[in-house]
C-alpha positions in Angstrom: 2.6 -7.0 -3.7 6.2 -7.5 -5.1 7.3 -11.1 -5.1 10.9 -11.3 -4.1 12.5 -12.8 -6.9 14.2 -11.5 -10.0 11.6 -12.2 -12.2 7.9 -10.8 -11.9 5.4 -13.5 -12.5 1.7 -13.1 -13.6 -0.5 -14.5 -10.9 -2.8 -17.7 -12.6 -5.9 -17.2 -14.4 -8.0 -18.6 -11.3 -7.3 -15.9 -8.8 -6.8 -12.8 -11.3 -10.6 -11.7 -10.5 -10.0 -11.6 -6.8 -8.9 -8.6 -4.8 -10.4 -5.8 -2.7 -12.8 -3.8 -4.3 -13.8 -0.1 -3.7 -17.0 1.4 -2.9 -17.5 4.1 -5.7 -15.5 5.2 -8.1 -13.5 8.4 -7.4 -11.1 10.9 -9.1 -8.5 9.3 -11.5 -5.2 9.3 -10.1 -2.3 8.2 -13.2 0.8 6.9 -11.6 3.9 8.0 -13.0 6.7 6.2 -10.9 7.2 4.0 -7.7 10.0 3.2 -5.6 10.4 0.7 -2.8 13.2 1.6 0.1 15.6 -1.3 1.0 12.2 -3.7 1.7 11.7 -6.4 4.3 10.1 -9.6 3.3 7.2 -11.8 4.4 5.6 -15.1 3.6 1.8 -15.2 2.4 0.0 -19.0 2.5 -3.2 -20.0 1.9 -5.9 -21.6 -0.2 -5.4 -19.9 -3.2 -1.6 -18.1 -3.0 2.0 -19.2 -1.2 4.5 -16.6 -2.1 7.2 -14.8 -0.5 6.7 -10.7 -1.2 8.3 -7.8 -0.5 7.0 -5.9 2.5 7.2 -2.3 2.2 5.3 0.6 1.3 5.8 1.8 -2.2 6.7 5.8 -2.7 4.4 7.1 -5.7 4.7 9.8 -7.7 1.5 10.8 -9.5 -0.5 13.2 -11.3 -4.2 13.8 -10.4 -6.9 14.0 -13.2 -4.8 13.8 -16.1 -1.9 11.7 -17.2 1.5 13.6 -17.2 -0.4 16.8 -16.1 2.8 18.8 -14.5 0.1 21.0 -12.2 -1.5 18.1 -10.4 1.9 16.3 -9.4 2.4 15.1 -6.2 4.0 11.8 -4.0 2.6 9.7 -1.5 3.1 6.2 0.0 1.1 3.4 -1.0 0.4 0.4 1.5 -0.8 -3.2 -0.6 -4.0 -4.1 0.4 -4.4 -6.8 -2.6 -2.1 -10.0 -2.0 -3.5 -11.1 -5.5 -1.7 -8.8 -8.0 1.5 -7.4 -8.6 3.0 -4.5 -9.5 6.5 -3.6 -10.6 8.2 -0.6 -9.2 10.2 2.0 -11.6 8.6 4.1 -14.3 5.0 3.3 -14.8 1.8 4.8 -16.3 -1.0 3.1 -14.6 -4.3 4.7 -14.6 -6.2 4.2 -11.1 -9.2 5.2 -9.4 -9.6 6.4 -5.7 -12.2 5.1 -3.5 -13.2 3.2 -0.1 -12.1 -0.1 1.0 -14.8 -2.6 0.8 -13.7 -6.2 0.7 -10.9 -8.4 1.6 -9.2 -10.7 -1.1 -12.4 -13.5 -1.2 -14.6 -10.8 -1.6 -16.1 -10.8 1.9 -17.1 -7.5 3.5 -14.5 -6.1 6.0 -15.8 -5.3 9.1 -15.8 -2.0 11.0 -12.7 -3.2 13.0 -11.0 -4.4 10.3 -11.3 -1.4 8.6 -10.1 1.0 12.0 -7.3 -1.2 11.7 -6.1 -1.2 8.4 -6.4 2.9 8.7 -5.0 2.8 11.9 -1.9 0.8 10.4 -1.6 3.1 7.4 -1.2 6.5 9.3 1.2 5.0 11.6 3.2 3.5 8.8 3.4 6.7 7.4 4.5 8.4 10.7 7.3 5.7 10.7 8.3 6.3 7.5 8.7 10.0 7.9 10.4 9.5 11.3 13.2 7.1 10.4 11.5 3.9 10.6 13.6 1.1 9.5 13.1 -1.6 7.2 11.8 -4.5 9.5 9.4 -1.6 10.9 8.0 -1.0 7.4 7.9 -4.5 6.8 6.0 -5.4 10.4 3.5 -2.5 9.2 2.4 -4.2 5.7 2.6 -7.4 7.1 0.1 -6.2 9.9 -2.3 -4.9 7.0 -2.2 -8.0 5.2 -2.7 -10.3 8.5 -5.6 -7.9 9.7 -7.5 -7.8 5.9 -6.8 -11.5 5.2 -7.4 -13.5 8.3 -7.9 -16.8 6.5 -4.6 -16.3 5.5 -1.3 -17.1 7.3 1.2 -14.1 7.0 4.9 -14.9 8.4 7.5 -12.2 8.7 10.8 -12.5 7.0 12.8 -13.0 10.0 12.2 -13.0 14.1 12.2 -8.9 14.3 9.4 -8.5 11.5 7.4 -11.7 12.6 7.5 -10.0 16.2 6.1 -6.4 14.8 3.6 -7.9 12.6 1.8 -9.5 15.9 2.5 -6.4 17.9 1.1 -4.0 15.5 -1.9 -5.9 14.2 -2.7 -6.2 18.1 -2.0 -2.4 19.0 -4.2 -1.2 15.7 -7.3 1.0 16.3 -6.3 0.5 20.3 -2.9 1.7 21.3 -2.4 3.1 17.7 -5.0 5.7 16.7 -7.5 5.5 13.6 -6.9 8.1 10.9 -8.3 9.0 7.4 -7.5 6.6 4.6 -8.7 6.0 1.3 -7.9 3.3 -1.2 -6.5 3.5 -4.8 -7.4 1.0 -7.6 -6.1 0.0 -10.6 -9.2 0.7 -13.3 -8.6 -2.7 -15.0 -7.8 -4.8 -12.4 -4.4 -6.0 -13.7 -2.5 -4.5 -10.5 -2.7 -4.3 -7.0 -4.8 -1.7 -4.7 -3.6 0.4 -2.0 -4.3 1.9 0.8 -3.2 5.8 1.1 -3.5 7.8 4.6 -6.1 10.9 4.2 -9.2 11.1 2.6 -10.1 10.6 -1.0 -8.9 13.5 -2.9 -11.5 15.9 -4.3 -10.8 17.8 -7.6 -11.9 21.1 -6.2 -9.0 20.8 -3.3 -6.1 19.3 -5.4 -4.2 22.4 -4.8 -4.5 21.8 -0.7 -3.9 18.1 -1.7 -0.9 18.8 -3.5 0.6 21.3 -0.8 -0.5 19.0 1.5 1.5 16.1 0.3 4.7 18.5 -0.1 6.1 17.0 3.2 5.6 13.3 2.3 7.3 14.0 -1.2 10.1 16.0 0.7 10.5 13.0 3.2 10.8 10.6 -0.1 13.5 12.5 -1.8 15.4 13.0 1.5 15.3 9.0 2.3 16.3 8.5 -1.7 19.2 11.0 -1.2 20.5 9.4 2.0 21.6 6.0 -0.2 18.2 3.8 0.3 18.1 1.3 -2.7 14.9 0.3 -4.4 14.6 -3.3 -4.8 12.0 -5.5 -7.2 
């Protein structure tokens, strides 16, 4: 989650240990850079946090298995599943691990329906991103993920269109919108936010196929940047 302000503020120590958690640690992933295209906004309000945040996926460039290993470089979209931590788009070298999403922000185990809805939203969000989805649609998907994952928090769209889309997507997820494979990446030291990613957990033996498979996503990301979308923090 990126705060919609010019200054990135660290969250209070009292909530720094909260956040989504994985079932098992998977392969190491080193995030090298991230960009957010023309993001919309949403507000998140509850017992421990009240913020206005950018609501959009982040397009990452990463390496599998080792930092700056050009042989394993690939691109993908990450959708925030951690409202209590932040990340700053741009150049980065952050070590992450992949796994399965298990709990909500308060440590409660997510239900099967919640997980189905989140995976549905993540995969549909990737589809929209690759087919010219606009900033309100991206914000609607991200806001719907937050709303499904955190039912005790109030997630409100930054404008009327985003608010309508959040409700529509959250309702249609796993019903009208199909369920798809998903894995989650987590910062190994817990200092930055976690992201849900379409597709299964990457395995070292399948890196070559994974990188080829993500080639289309990388091409879409490059194309969107070339069309003049701006990055914001």
